[in-house]
KEKE-3310 file (N, C-alpha, C; in steps of 0.2 Angstrom, whole numbers, plus 5000, padded with zeros to 4 digits):
npx = (5004:5002:5009:5003:5012:5018:5008:5004:5015:5014:5010:4993:4986:4975:4962:4966:4967:4978:4986:4975:4972:4975:4968:4971:4971:4972:4985:4999:5012:5028:5043:5060:5061:5050:5032:5020:5006:4991:4983:4972:4968:4959:4951:4954:4953:4963:4973:4986:5002:5007:5021:5026:5037:5042:5035:5045:5057:5055:5060:5074:5088:5096:5088:5077:5084:5088:5076:5071:5081:5077:5065:5069:5079:5071:5062:5070:5073:5068:5060:5051:5055:5057:5050:5038:5038:5026:5024:5030:5031:5027:5017:5004:5006:5019:5025:5036:5032:5030:5023:5019:5018:5005:5009:5005:5009:5024:5039:5056:5062:5051:5046:5057:5057:5044:5044:5057:5072:5072:5067:5080:5079:5069:5076:5086:5078:5072:5084:5088:5079:5080:5093:5091:5085:5095:5105:5099:5099:5113:5117:5111:5118:5116:5117:5111:5114:5108:5104:5095:5086:5074:5071:5069:5056:5042:5030:5013:5006:4995:4998:5008:5026:5039:5035:5033:5022:5023:5031:5047:5053:5064:5064:5064:5074:5080:5093:5100:5114:5117:5126:5130:5123:5112:5117:5112:5107:5121:5129:5141:5139:5137:5144:5134:5132:5126:5115:5124:5139:5156:5164:5155:5147:5133:5118:5113:5122:5124:5123:5132:5146:5164:5173:5165:5161:5173:5181:5172:5170:5168:5152:5148:5144:5150:5149:5135:5133:5140:5131:5119:5124:5125:5111:5106:5113:5105:5092:5094:5098:5091:5096:5106:5121:5131:5132:5128:5128:5131:5138:5152:5154:5148:5156:5168:5166:5162:5173:5185:5184:5183:5175:5159:5153:5139:5134:5136:5127:5115:5113:5106:5109:5113:5126:5141:5136:5143:5155:5151:5145:5157:5164:5154:5154:5167:5181:5190:5187:5190:5189:5176:5160:5158:5147:5130:5122:5131:5133:5120:5118:5128:5123:5111:5115:5121:5109:5102:5094:5100:5113:5126:5136:5143:5159:5163:5171:5181:5183:5193:5192:5188:5176:5178:5173:5174:5174:5170:5182:5181:5172:5176:5170:5162:5160:5171:5182:5194:5190:5197:5212:5208:5206:5211:5202:5211:5222:5217:5214:5227:5232:5224:5228:5242:5240:5233:5243:5253:5246:5245:5258:5262:5254:5258:5271:5269:5264:5275:5284:5278:5278:5291:5295:5290:5293:5295:5282:5280:5268:5256:5251:5235:5227:5226:5211:5202:5199:5210:5221:5235:5231:5233:5233:5233:5221:5206:5206:5197:5182)
npy = (4994:5012:5025:5040:5051:5047:5048:5061:5067:5063:5067:5072:5062:5054:5048:5054:5054:5046:5049:5046:5033:5027:5026:5033:5026:5021:5026:5016:5014:5022:5031:5037:5045:5044:5040:5026:5020:5012:5007:5007:5000:5010:5005:4991:4986:4981:4979:4989:4995:5011:5022:5037:5051:5061:5078:5088:5083:5083:5092:5090:5086:5074:5066:5064:5057:5045:5040:5037:5028:5017:5013:5009:4999:4989:4986:4980:4967:4951:4941:4931:4934:4947:4963:4968:4980:4991:5003:5020:5038:5055:5065:5077:5087:5087:5076:5063:5046:5028:5014:4998:4980:4975:4970:4958:4954:4953:4960:4953:4958:4962:4949:4943:4951:4948:4934:4930:4921:4912:4896:4885:4878:4886:4898:4895:4892:4905:4913:4907:4910:4924:4924:4920:4931:4940:4935:4936:4950:4954:4948:4956:4967:4975:4982:4980:4987:4991:4980:4972:4966:4973:4975:4963:4954:4945:4939:4935:4921:4912:4899:4887:4890:4881:4874:4885:4897:4909:4920:4925:4941:4954:4971:4989:4996:5008:5015:5008:5002:5004:4996:4996:5005:4999:4999:5010:5006:5004:5012:5014:5006:5015:5018:5017:5025:5025:5037:5044:5052:5046:5038:5042:5036:5026:5019:5005:5005:4993:4983:4984:4981:4980:4986:4996:5004:5008:5014:5020:5013:5007:5000:4982:4966:4957:4965:4965:4952:4951:4958:4950:4939:4945:4948:4935:4930:4938:4933:4920:4921:4931:4943:4958:4957:4966:4977:4993:5009:5021:5027:5026:5015:5005:5004:5001:4988:4981:4982:4979:4972:4955:4943:4940:4925:4915:4905:4908:4917:4911:4896:4886:4886:4878:4866:4870:4883:4894:4893:4895:4908:4915:4914:4920:4933:4937:4948:4949:4951:4941:4929:4927:4919:4918:4920:4923:4911:4901:4904:4902:4888:4883:4887:4880:4867:4867:4870:4858:4856:4853:4845:4846:4849:4861:4862:4862:4875:4868:4856:4846:4840:4844:4846:4846:4852:4849:4860:4864:4873:4890:4896:4885:4872:4856:4848:4851:4845:4832:4814:4803:4795:4795:4790:4795:4794:4792:4787:4775:4768:4766:4758:4747:4742:4739:4729:4719:4716:4711:4699:4692:4690:4681:4670:4666:4663:4652:4642:4641:4635:4623:4616:4615:4606:4594:4579:4577:4567:4559:4552:4555:4545:4540:4543:4529:4520:4524:4512:4504:4509:4508:4507:4521:4521:4509:4496:4494:4481:4466:4460)
npz = (5000:4997:5005:5014:5011:5000:4991:4991:4986:4973:4956:4951:4941:4938:4928:4917:4899:4888:4873:4866:4869:4881:4897:4912:4928:4944:4956:4958:4962:4967:4964:4964:4953:4946:4944:4945:4937:4937:4922:4907:4891:4880:4870:4868:4881:4889:4903:4909:4914:4918:4917:4923:4921:4935:4936:4940:4935:4922:4913:4914:4905:4908:4916:4907:4897:4904:4907:4894:4890:4899:4893:4880:4883:4890:4880:4870:4875:4873:4881:4893:4905:4908:4911:4900:4887:4880:4874:4871:4874:4874:4885:4882:4891:4892:4899:4899:4896:4899:4893:4900:4903:4914:4931:4944:4960:4970:4975:4976:4987:4995:4998:5005:5016:5022:5024:5028:5027:5012:5006:5000:4987:4981:4981:4972:4960:4958:4955:4944:4934:4934:4929:4916:4910:4912:4904:4891:4891:4892:4880:4871:4873:4884:4900:4916:4929:4941:4949:4961:4975:4975:4962:4956:4952:4957:4949:4949:4942:4932:4927:4934:4935:4933:4945:4953:4959:4953:4940:4937:4935:4928:4932:4930:4922:4923:4924:4916:4905:4888:4878:4865:4851:4839:4822:4808:4791:4781:4790:4804:4820:4835:4851:4866:4880:4897:4905:4913:4918:4914:4927:4937:4952:4952:4957:4968:4983:4992:4984:4974:4963:4968:4960:4954:4965:4971:4961:4952:4941:4924:4920:4917:4911:4921:4932:4934:4937:4950:4957:4956:4963:4976:4978:4979:4991:5000:4998:5003:5016:5022:5025:5022:5012:5013:5025:5031:5040:5034:5018:5017:5026:5019:5007:5012:5017:5006:4998:5005:5018:5025:5014:5018:5026:5021:5029:5042:5045:5041:5047:5041:5028:5012:5010:5003:4998:5004:4997:4984:4985:4988:4976:4967:4971:4970:4972:4962:4946:4936:4943:4946:4942:4924:4916:4916:4915:4919:4932:4937:4935:4943:4956:4956:4957:4970:4977:4976:4965:4953:4943:4946:4960:4969:4976:4994:5004:5012:5005:4996:4983:4967:4954:4937:4921:4905:4891:4875:4864:4862:4847:4840:4830:4833:4822:4814:4819:4817:4817:4829:4824:4811:4793:4777:4761:4751:4757:4762:4750:4745:4755:4754:4741:4744:4753:4745:4735:4743:4747:4735:4731:4742:4739:4726:4730:4738:4729:4720:4729:4732:4720:4717:4728:4725:4715:4698:4689:4700:4710:4722:4735:4739:4755:4767:4771:4786:4793:4789:4795:4807:4824:4835:4848:4861:4860:4870:4882:4879:4887)
capx = (5000:5006:5008:5000:5017:5019:5002:5004:5020:5013:5005:4987:4985:4970:4957:4968:4968:4985:4987:4968:4973:4976:4965:4975:4967:4975:4992:5001:5019:5031:5050:5063:5061:5044:5026:5018:4999:4987:4979:4968:4968:4952:4948:4954:4951:4969:4976:4993:5005:5010:5026:5027:5042:5039:5036:5051:5062:5053:5064:5081:5090:5099:5083:5074:5088:5088:5069:5071:5085:5073:5060:5073:5082:5066:5059:5075:5073:5063:5060:5046:5058:5058:5044:5037:5036:5022:5023:5034:5029:5027:5010:5003:5009:5027:5028:5037:5029:5031:5017:5021:5013:5003:5011:5003:5014:5028:5046:5059:5063:5045:5046:5061:5054:5038:5045:5064:5076:5068:5070:5086:5077:5065:5081:5089:5073:5072:5090:5089:5074:5083:5099:5089:5084:5102:5108:5096:5101:5120:5118:5109:5122:5112:5119:5106:5117:5105:5101:5094:5079:5068:5070:5067:5048:5039:5024:5009:5005:4989:5001:5015:5032:5044:5033:5032:5016:5024:5036:5052:5054:5068:5061:5067:5081:5081:5100:5104:5119:5116:5133:5131:5116:5112:5119:5108:5110:5127:5133:5144:5136:5141:5143:5129:5133:5120:5114:5128:5146:5160:5167:5150:5144:5126:5116:5112:5129:5124:5123:5137:5153:5169:5176:5161:5161:5180:5184:5167:5172:5162:5149:5148:5141:5152:5146:5128:5134:5141:5124:5115:5126:5123:5104:5106:5114:5100:5087:5096:5099:5086:5100:5110:5127:5136:5127:5132:5124:5133:5141:5159:5154:5147:5161:5174:5164:5162:5180:5191:5183:5183:5169:5155:5151:5132:5132:5137:5121:5110:5116:5103:5111:5115:5133:5143:5134:5148:5160:5147:5145:5164:5165:5150:5156:5175:5183:5194:5182:5192:5188:5169:5157:5159:5141:5124:5120:5136:5131:5114:5119:5132:5118:5106:5118:5121:5102:5099:5090:5104:5117:5133:5136:5149:5163:5163:5177:5185:5184:5199:5190:5184:5174:5179:5169:5177:5170:5174:5186:5176:5173:5177:5164:5163:5161:5177:5187:5194:5190:5204:5215:5204:5210:5208:5200:5217:5226:5213:5215:5234:5233:5221:5233:5248:5238:5232:5249:5256:5243:5246:5265:5262:5251:5263:5277:5267:5263:5281:5287:5275:5280:5298:5296:5287:5297:5290:5280:5278:5261:5254:5246:5229:5228:5222:5205:5203:5199:5216:5227:5236:5229:5238:5233:5231:5214:5204:5205:5190:5180)
capy = (5000:5018:5029:5047:5055:5046:5050:5068:5069:5061:5072:5070:5060:5049:5050:5057:5050:5047:5048:5044:5026:5024:5029:5032:5025:5023:5026:5009:5014:5028:5030:5043:5049:5043:5037:5021:5020:5007:5010:5002:5002:5012:5001:4984:4985:4978:4982:4991:5000:5017:5025:5044:5054:5067:5084:5092:5080:5082:5097:5089:5081:5068:5062:5061:5052:5039:5037:5034:5022:5012:5011:5006:4993:4984:4984:4976:4961:4947:4936:4932:4936:4954:4967:4970:4987:4991:5010:5026:5044:5061:5067:5084:5092:5087:5071:5056:5040:5021:5009:4992:4975:4975:4964:4958:4950:4956:4960:4948:4962:4961:4942:4942:4955:4945:4927:4929:4917:4908:4889:4884:4876:4892:4903:4892:4893:4912:4916:4904:4914:4930:4924:4920:4938:4944:4932:4940:4957:4954:4946:4962:4973:4979:4980:4983:4992:4992:4974:4972:4962:4977:4975:4956:4954:4939:4941:4930:4917:4907:4893:4887:4890:4876:4872:4891:4901:4915:4920:4930:4946:4959:4977:4995:4997:5016:5017:5003:5005:5001:4996:4998:5006:4996:5004:5011:5003:5008:5016:5010:5007:5019:5016:5021:5025:5027:5044:5047:5054:5041:5039:5043:5030:5026:5012:5004:5003:4987:4977:4986:4978:4984:4991:5002:5009:5011:5018:5022:5010:5006:4993:4977:4960:4955:4969:4963:4945:4952:4961:4944:4935:4948:4946:4928:4930:4941:4928:4914:4923:4937:4949:4961:4955:4971:4982:4999:5015:5027:5025:5024:5009:5000:5004:4997:4981:4978:4983:4977:4968:4949:4942:4936:4918:4915:4900:4911:4921:4906:4889:4881:4887:4872:4865:4873:4889:4898:4893:4898:4915:4918:4915:4925:4940:4938:4955:4949:4949:4936:4923:4926:4916:4923:4921:4922:4904:4897:4906:4899:4881:4881:4887:4874:4861:4868:4870:4852:4855:4852:4839:4848:4851:4865:4860:4867:4878:4864:4850:4846:4837:4849:4843:4850:4851:4851:4863:4865:4879:4895:4896:4878:4867:4849:4844:4853:4841:4825:4808:4800:4790:4795:4788:4798:4789:4791:4783:4769:4765:4764:4752:4741:4740:4736:4722:4715:4714:4706:4692:4689:4688:4676:4665:4664:4659:4645:4638:4639:4630:4616:4613:4613:4601:4588:4577:4576:4561:4556:4553:4555:4540:4542:4541:4523:4521:4524:4505:4500:4512:4505:4511:4526:4519:4502:4495:4492:4474:4463:4458)
capz = (5000:4996:5011:5012:5009:4993:4987:4991:4982:4966:4952:4950:4934:4938:4924:4910:4893:4885:4866:4864:4869:4888:4902:4918:4934:4951:4958:4961:4964:4966:4964:4965:4947:4942:4947:4941:4938:4933:4916:4903:4884:4880:4865:4870:4888:4892:4909:4908:4919:4914:4921:4921:4924:4939:4933:4942:4932:4915:4910:4915:4900:4910:4918:4902:4894:4908:4906:4887:4890:4902:4888:4875:4885:4891:4873:4867:4878:4870:4886:4898:4912:4909:4910:4893:4886:4874:4870:4874:4871:4879:4885:4879:4895:4892:4903:4896:4899:4897:4894:4901:4905:4921:4934:4950:4964:4975:4974:4980:4993:5000:5000:5010:5022:5024:5025:5030:5022:5008:5005:4995:4981:4978:4979:4965:4954:4957:4952:4937:4930:4933:4925:4909:4908:4911:4898:4886:4891:4890:4873:4867:4874:4889:4907:4921:4933:4947:4951:4968:4976:4973:4955:4954:4953:4957:4946:4950:4936:4932:4926:4938:4931:4937:4951:4957:4958:4950:4935:4939:4930:4930:4931:4931:4918:4922:4924:4912:4900:4882:4876:4858:4848:4832:4816:4803:4785:4779:4795:4809:4826:4840:4858:4869:4887:4901:4906:4918:4916:4916:4934:4942:4955:4952:4959:4976:4985:4995:4978:4968:4963:4971:4955:4953:4971:4973:4955:4948:4935:4919:4922:4912:4913:4927:4938:4935:4941:4957:4960:4957:4969:4982:4979:4981:4998:5004:4998:5007:5023:5025:5027:5017:5012:5015:5028:5034:5041:5029:5012:5019:5029:5014:5003:5016:5018:4999:4994:5009:5023:5023:5011:5023:5025:5022:5034:5048:5046:5041:5047:5037:5020:5010:5010:4996:4996:5005:4991:4978:4986:4988:4969:4964:4973:4971:4971:4956:4941:4933:4947:4946:4936:4919:4913:4921:4915:4923:4939:4939:4935:4949:4961:4955:4960:4977:4980:4975:4959:4947:4943:4948:4966:4971:4982:4999:5005:5015:5001:4991:4977:4963:4948:4931:4915:4899:4887:4868:4863:4859:4840:4836:4829:4834:4816:4811:4822:4814:4821:4831:4819:4805:4787:4772:4756:4747:4761:4762:4744:4745:4760:4751:4736:4747:4756:4739:4732:4748:4747:4729:4732:4746:4735:4721:4733:4741:4723:4718:4734:4731:4713:4718:4732:4722:4709:4692:4688:4707:4712:4729:4737:4744:4762:4768:4775:4793:4796:4788:4798:4813:4830:4838:4855:4862:4861:4877:4883:4879:4893)
cpx = (5004:5004:5005:5005:5018:5014:5002:5009:5019:5009:4998:4985:4979:4964:4959:4968:4974:4985:4980:4968:4972:4973:4969:4970:4970:4982:4994:5008:5023:5039:5053:5062:5054:5038:5023:5010:4996:4983:4975:4968:4960:4948:4948:4953:4957:4972:4983:4995:5008:5014:5027:5033:5039:5040:5042:5057:5061:5058:5072:5083:5093:5093:5079:5078:5088:5081:5068:5075:5081:5069:5064:5076:5077:5063:5064:5075:5067:5063:5054:5048:5060:5051:5043:5035:5032:5022:5028:5032:5030:5020:5010:5005:5016:5030:5030:5034:5031:5025:5020:5016:5011:5005:5008:5008:5017:5035:5050:5061:5057:5045:5050:5059:5049:5040:5052:5067:5072:5071:5075:5083:5073:5070:5084:5085:5073:5078:5091:5085:5077:5089:5097:5088:5091:5106:5106:5099:5108:5121:5116:5113:5120:5115:5114:5109:5114:5101:5101:5087:5073:5066:5070:5060:5046:5031:5019:5007:4999:4992:5008:5021:5037:5042:5031:5025:5017:5030:5040:5053:5059:5064:5066:5074:5082:5088:5104:5109:5118:5123:5134:5124:5117:5113:5113:5111:5116:5131:5136:5140:5140:5139:5138:5130:5126:5120:5119:5135:5150:5163:5162:5148:5137:5123:5114:5118:5129:5125:5127:5143:5158:5172:5172:5161:5168:5182:5178:5168:5166:5159:5149:5145:5143:5150:5139:5128:5135:5134:5119:5117:5124:5115:5103:5107:5108:5094:5088:5096:5094:5090:5104:5117:5132:5132:5132:5127:5125:5137:5148:5159:5153:5153:5167:5172:5164:5169:5186:5190:5182:5176:5165:5153:5143:5130:5133:5131:5115:5113:5113:5104:5114:5123:5135:5141:5139:5153:5157:5147:5152:5166:5161:5152:5163:5176:5188:5189:5183:5190:5180:5166:5157:5152:5135:5122:5125:5134:5125:5114:5123:5127:5113:5109:5119:5114:5099:5094:5094:5109:5124:5132:5143:5153:5163:5170:5183:5186:5190:5198:5186:5182:5175:5175:5172:5172:5174:5177:5181:5178:5174:5171:5166:5164:5167:5183:5188:5193:5196:5206:5211:5208:5207:5206:5207:5222:5223:5214:5222:5235:5230:5225:5239:5246:5236:5238:5253:5253:5244:5253:5265:5259:5255:5269:5275:5266:5270:5285:5284:5277:5287:5299:5294:5290:5292:5288:5278:5271:5260:5249:5241:5230:5224:5216:5206:5203:5206:5222:5228:5234:5234:5238:5231:5224:5212:5204:5198:5189:5178)
cpy = (5006:5022:5036:5051:5054:5048:5057:5071:5068:5066:5068:5068:5056:5052:5053:5051:5051:5045:5045:5036:5023:5028:5028:5031:5026:5022:5019:5009:5021:5027:5037:5048:5049:5040:5031:5020:5014:5010:5005:5005:5004:5008:4993:4982:4981:4982:4983:4995:5005:5021:5032:5047:5060:5073:5088:5089:5081:5087:5096:5084:5075:5064:5060:5056:5045:5036:5034:5028:5016:5009:5007:4999:4988:4982:4980:4968:4957:4941:4937:4934:4943:4958:4969:4977:4988:4998:5015:5032:5050:5064:5075:5089:5091:5081:5065:5051:5034:5017:5002:4987:4976:4969:4964:4953:4954:4956:4955:4951:4961:4954:4940:4945:4951:4938:4926:4925:4912:4901:4889:4883:4882:4897:4901:4894:4901:4915:4913:4908:4921:4930:4923:4927:4942:4941:4935:4947:4958:4953:4952:4968:4978:4977:4984:4988:4993:4986:4973:4968:4966:4977:4968:4955:4947:4940:4935:4927:4912:4900:4893:4887:4886:4875:4879:4894:4907:4915:4926:4935:4952:4966:4983:4995:5005:5018:5012:5006:5001:5001:4998:4999:5003:5001:5004:5008:5007:5012:5011:5011:5012:5017:5020:5020:5026:5035:5048:5048:5048:5043:5041:5036:5031:5019:5011:5001:4996:4981:4979:4982:4982:4989:4997:5007:5012:5016:5021:5019:5008:5000:4989:4971:4957:4959:4967:4956:4946:4954:4955:4940:4938:4948:4939:4927:4933:4936:4922:4915:4928:4943:4952:4959:4960:4977:4988:5005:5021:5023:5022:5017:5003:4999:5000:4990:4977:4977:4980:4972:4961:4947:4938:4929:4917:4910:4903:4915:4916:4899:4884:4882:4880:4871:4867:4880:4895:4899:4897:4906:4919:4919:4920:4932:4941:4945:4955:4947:4943:4929:4922:4921:4921:4924:4920:4914:4900:4898:4902:4891:4879:4881:4882:4868:4861:4867:4863:4851:4855:4846:4840:4851:4855:4862:4865:4870:4873:4857:4851:4843:4842:4845:4848:4848:4853:4854:4864:4872:4884:4896:4890:4874:4860:4846:4846:4848:4834:4820:4806:4795:4790:4794:4791:4793:4787:4786:4776:4765:4762:4758:4746:4738:4736:4729:4717:4712:4709:4699:4689:4686:4682:4669:4662:4660:4653:4640:4636:4634:4623:4612:4611:4607:4594:4586:4576:4569:4557:4557:4552:4550:4542:4539:4534:4525:4521:4517:4501:4503:4509:4510:4515:4524:4512:4501:4493:4485:4472:4460:4450)
cpz = (5000:5002:5009:5009:5001:4988:4986:4987:4974:4962:4951:4943:4933:4933:4917:4905:4889:4878:4863:4865:4876:4893:4909:4924:4940:4951:4961:4963:4963:4967:4964:4959:4944:4947:4942:4942:4934:4928:4912:4896:4883:4875:4866:4877:4892:4898:4907:4914:4915:4919:4918:4924:4929:4935:4934:4938:4924:4911:4910:4909:4902:4913:4912:4898:4898:4907:4899:4887:4894:4897:4883:4877:4887:4884:4869:4869:4876:4875:4890:4904:4913:4907:4903:4892:4879:4870:4874:4871:4876:4879:4883:4884:4896:4897:4899:4899:4896:4898:4894:4903:4913:4925:4941:4954:4969:4973:4978:4987:4998:5002:5005:5017:5026:5027:5028:5025:5018:5007:4999:4988:4977:4976:4972:4959:4953:4953:4945:4932:4929:4929:4918:4906:4907:4905:4892:4885:4889:4883:4869:4869:4880:4896:4912:4925:4940:4949:4958:4969:4975:4966:4952:4957:4952:4955:4946:4943:4937:4931:4930:4933:4935:4944:4956:4955:4954:4944:4937:4933:4932:4928:4932:4928:4918:4922:4920:4907:4894:4879:4869:4854:4841:4826:4811:4796:4782:4783:4800:4815:4831:4847:4862:4877:4891:4902:4910:4915:4918:4923:4939:4945:4955:4953:4966:4979:4988:4990:4973:4969:4966:4966:4953:4959:4972:4967:4951:4941:4930:4920:4916:4915:4920:4933:4940:4939:4948:4960:4961:4962:4976:4983:4981:4989:5002:5004:5003:5014:5026:5027:5021:5017:5015:5018:5030:5035:5036:5023:5013:5022:5024:5010:5006:5016:5011:4996:4998:5014:5021:5020:5017:5021:5026:5028:5041:5050:5046:5041:5043:5029:5018:5009:5003:4995:4998:5000:4985:4979:4985:4980:4965:4965:4974:4969:4964:4951:4937:4936:4948:4941:4930:4915:4918:4921:4919:4931:4942:4940:4941:4955:4961:4958:4968:4981:4979:4969:4952:4948:4945:4955:4967:4976:4987:5000:5008:5011:4997:4985:4973:4956:4942:4925:4909:4894:4880:4868:4859:4851:4836:4836:4829:4827:4812:4814:4819:4819:4823:4826:4813:4798:4781:4766:4752:4751:4762:4756:4743:4749:4757:4745:4738:4749:4750:4736:4736:4748:4741:4729:4736:4743:4730:4724:4736:4735:4721:4723:4733:4725:4714:4723:4730:4716:4704:4691:4695:4709:4720:4731:4741:4751:4763:4772:4782:4796:4795:4792:4805:4819:4833:4845:4856:4863:4868:4877:4883:4886:4893)
residu = (MET:LEU:ASP:ALA:ALA:SER:LYS:SER:ASP:ALA:PRO:ASP:LEU:GLU:GLY:ARG:ILE:ILE:GLU:ASP:LYS:TYR:ARG:VAL:GLN:ARG:LEU:ILE:GLY:THR:GLY:GLY:MET:GLY:THR:VAL:TRP:GLU:GLY:VAL:HIS:THR:THR:LEU:GLY:THR:ARG:VAL:ALA:ILE:LYS:PHE:ILE:ARG:PRO:GLN:PHE:ALA:SER:GLN:ALA:GLU:ALA:ARG:ALA:ARG:PHE:GLU:ILE:GLU:ALA:ARG:ALA:ALA:ALA:LYS:LEU:LYS:THR:LYS:HIS:ALA:CYS:LEU:VAL:TYR:ASP:TYR:GLY:VAL:SER:LEU:ASP:GLY:LEU:PRO:TYR:ILE:VAL:MET:GLU:TYR:LEU:GLU:GLY:GLU:SER:LEU:SER:ASP:ALA:ILE:ILE:ASP:ARG:GLY:PRO:LEU:PRO:ALA:GLN:GLU:VAL:GLY:GLN:ILE:ILE:ALA:GLN:ALA:ALA:ARG:ALA:LEU:THR:LYS:ALA:HIS:THR:ALA:GLY:ILE:VAL:HIS:ARG:ASP:LEU:LYS:PRO:ASP:ASN:ILE:PHE:LEU:ALA:ARG:SER:ASP:GLU:PRO:VAL:GLU:GLY:LEU:PRO:TYR:VAL:VAL:LYS:LEU:VAL:ASP:PHE:GLY:ILE:ALA:LYS:ILE:MET:GLU:GLU:PRO:ALA:LYS:PRO:GLY:GLU:LEU:GLY:ARG:PRO:MET:GLY:GLY:PRO:THR:ARG:GLU:GLY:THR:VAL:ILE:GLY:THR:PRO:ASN:PHE:MET:ALA:PRO:GLU:GLN:LEU:ALA:MET:GLY:GLY:ALA:PRO:GLY:PRO:LEU:THR:ASP:LEU:TRP:SER:LEU:GLY:ALA:CYS:THR:PHE:ALA:ALA:MET:THR:GLY:ARG:LEU:PRO:PHE:GLU:GLY:ASP:VAL:LEU:GLY:ASP:ILE:VAL:LEU:LYS:VAL:CYS:ALA:SER:PRO:ILE:PRO:ALA:PRO:SER:LYS:VAL:ASN:PRO:GLY:ALA:PRO:PRO:GLY:PHE:ASP:ALA:TRP:PHE:ALA:ARG:ALA:CYS:SER:ARG:ASP:PRO:GLY:LYS:ARG:PHE:GLN:THR:ALA:ASP:GLU:LEU:ALA:GLN:ALA:LEU:ALA:GLY:VAL:CYS:GLY:ILE:GLY:ARG:ILE:ARG:MET:ALA:THR:LEU:ASP:GLU:ASP:GLN:VAL:GLN:TYR:VAL:LEU:ARG:PRO:VAL:ALA:GLY:ALA:GLU:THR:SER:ASP:LEU:PRO:SER:PRO:ASN:ALA:MET:SER:PRO:ARG:THR:ALA:LEU:LEU:ALA:GLY:LEU:VAL:LEU:GLY:ILE:ALA:MET:MET:VAL:GLY:LEU:LEU:GLY:PHE:LEU:ALA:TRP:ARG:GLU:HIS:ASP:MET:PRO:THR:GLY:GLU:GLN:VAL:SER:PRO:SER:PRO:PRO:LEU:SER:ASP:ARG:PRO:PRO:SER:VAL:SER:PRO:LEU:PRO:SER:ARG)
# end
């Protein structure tokens, strides 16, 4: 429910008709830069969510750019695990808006607050679905940059998804970074940054990678994976992985303090989760999981819903998975000891000649060993041959 302060701070848009297509109904959410309203398509009757930029930010170029990037980033993702965007425009009074699918449910943050630590298998399933959306985003050149439990939405579904009564959707790409804008025909693509200047720290510090906090480094897929690892810690333990009252405390814990062990917070965490988290949130980007799919598969094994189980920190046996070299096609690799057709033909000829020479040699030897005119006596019948052993005495 929205509190009175949130309602009083929101513009009064109820009842407005946008572009002769959408009727604004009730306020359902507020944020720092915008407000979200339930709406309905005036012709089709479809329920939608309409996000408006707040009037005080409508004239700011950076805020408008951020709003547009949210619409473009979400529209590029073709997956059921991201909130769909139907339309984007500017109202007659100058407020940019985004028309999105209407979602019912709760955020992962609300679920953690209400229920505490979630069951390990449910955590594994939630992160697996979120990872699918991240994989699509990274493939499309989009970095979310503000991945946190508030932006992982558990949308109620009439059809169970992998046994869950909801489908996981990533929302709020407001500070996403689009790495490259598609080129027009005949033109080269151009890099597209987010709406912030290089070196600016933007996001939610508790879930930001150390290279972003310490240096304001450029975001990338590996910073999103750090954030997803931190979200997983929160879902499994019911606590923030890096807590602090002020920004300095948070930065110190993210960048310098020992990485927390989830099992110290929640002794019921599955074996191997400490090692999984240490890798997911390694301060060395090269030691992290390198893709969202790899991260999710390893977590599934830890949570008992996959085939691979991560080794715990004190185990000395590690499982290795052989993967094909990037860019190499299996069909391009020759079979072991494979023989070319030419080699097989030559081998057959050599074998045939050797057999013929052997046969001729045997015939020549036989002719030389047998005198001319001598006949070979036939073998006597078995009854005329002397016994080779003494006969049994007669009784």
